[in-house]
C-alpha positions in Angstrom: -133.9 -3.5 5.3 -132.8 -2.4 2.3 -129.9 -3.4 0.5 -128.0 -0.4 1.3 -128.4 -0.3 4.7 -127.3 -3.9 5.3 -124.1 -2.5 3.0 -123.7 0.3 5.5 -124.0 -2.3 8.5 -121.2 -4.5 7.1 -119.1 -1.7 6.8 -119.3 -0.9 9.8 -118.6 -4.3 11.3 -116.4 -5.0 9.0 -114.2 -2.1 10.1 -115.0 -2.7 13.6 -114.0 -6.4 13.1 -110.4 -5.1 12.1 -110.1 -2.6 15.0 -110.7 -5.1 17.2 -107.9 -7.7 15.4 -105.5 -4.7 15.6 -106.0 -4.5 19.3 -105.4 -8.2 19.7 -102.1 -7.9 18.1 -100.9 -4.5 19.7 -101.1 -6.2 22.9 -98.2 -8.6 21.4 -96.1 -6.1 19.0 -95.3 -3.1 21.0 -92.4 -0.4 19.6 -88.9 0.0 21.7 -86.4 3.2 21.0 -84.2 0.0 20.0 -86.7 -1.7 17.8 -89.8 0.6 16.7 -93.2 -0.7 15.4 -93.7 -0.3 11.5 -97.4 0.1 10.6 -99.0 -0.2 8.1 -102.6 1.5 7.4 -104.6 0.5 3.8 -107.2 2.8 2.6 -109.0 1.8 -0.7 -106.9 4.3 -2.8 -103.7 4.6 -0.6 -100.9 3.1 1.8 -99.3 4.7 4.8 -96.6 3.6 6.6 -95.0 4.8 9.7 -92.4 3.9 12.6 -93.1 4.3 15.8 -91.8 4.3 19.3 -94.9 3.1 22.2 -94.1 4.8 25.4 -95.3 3.3 28.6 -96.7 6.8 29.8 -97.9 9.3 27.8 -98.7 9.6 23.7 -96.4 7.1 21.3 -93.7 9.0 19.3 -93.9 8.7 15.1 -90.4 8.9 14.0 -90.8 9.0 10.3 -93.6 7.7 7.8 -94.4 7.2 3.8 -97.3 7.1 1.9 -98.4 6.9 -1.8 -98.6 10.4 -1.2 -95.2 11.1 -0.4 -93.5 13.5 -3.0 -90.7 11.8 -4.0 -92.1 8.2 -5.1 -95.0 10.3 -6.4 -94.1 10.4 -9.8 -92.4 6.7 -9.9 -96.5 5.4 -9.1 -97.9 6.8 -12.3 -99.0 3.7 -14.5 -98.4 1.2 -11.6 -101.0 -0.9 -9.7 -101.7 -0.5 -6.2 -99.6 -3.7 -5.0 -96.6 -2.1 -7.3 -96.9 1.3 -5.2 -97.3 -0.7 -1.9 -93.9 -2.3 -3.0 -92.3 1.6 -3.4 -93.9 2.7 -0.2 -91.9 0.0 1.5 -88.8 0.7 -0.2 -89.1 4.2 1.1 -89.9 3.8 4.6 -86.7 1.2 4.6 -84.8 4.0 3.4 -86.2 6.9 5.9 -86.1 4.5 8.5 -82.3 3.4 7.9 -81.2 7.2 7.9 -82.4 7.7 10.8 -80.9 4.9 12.7 -83.5 2.0 12.4 -82.7 -1.1 10.9 -84.8 -3.7 13.2 -88.7 -2.8 13.3 -91.4 -4.9 14.9 -93.9 -5.3 11.8 -97.2 -4.2 13.0 -99.7 -5.1 10.4 -102.8 -4.2 11.9 -105.7 -6.2 11.7 -105.1 -6.7 7.5 -104.3 -10.1 6.3 -100.3 -10.4 5.6 -101.3 -10.6 1.7 -101.5 -8.2 -1.5 -100.5 -4.7 -0.6 -99.8 -5.5 3.0 -97.2 -8.5 2.2 -96.3 -5.9 -0.6 -95.1 -2.8 1.8 -93.4 -5.6 3.8 -91.0 -7.1 1.3 -90.4 -3.8 -0.5 -88.8 -2.7 3.2 -87.1 -5.6 3.5 -85.5 -5.2 0.2 -84.8 -1.8 1.2 -82.4 -3.4 4.2 -85.2 -3.6 7.2 -85.2 -6.7 9.2 -88.5 -8.0 10.7 
């Protein structure tokens, strides 16, 4: 088996393992109308955060979201590291959540380890006024 094929399988396996971890976390973390779930998604280049209310029947409702692609912080991100950008995204999602009337959230790290960009986003959200 060549190195390229092996790397392709490892990437699929890594994504599958993360998806399994996320489902395991999701069994415990639920978003309610009083305390929505703050979900994080991390790609190689960007980071995204959403506030979600999980419905027992039907689809989940996305209240608001923020990412490194959001126009409000796009200019501020120039020259910053991905970790610094994640902190700004956390502050932006906190601002938007508070505008919608939510202060308490349940943090869903989506199967990612609580280090680096995920931790920076969480700290930014806490600095912005969210409680979790």
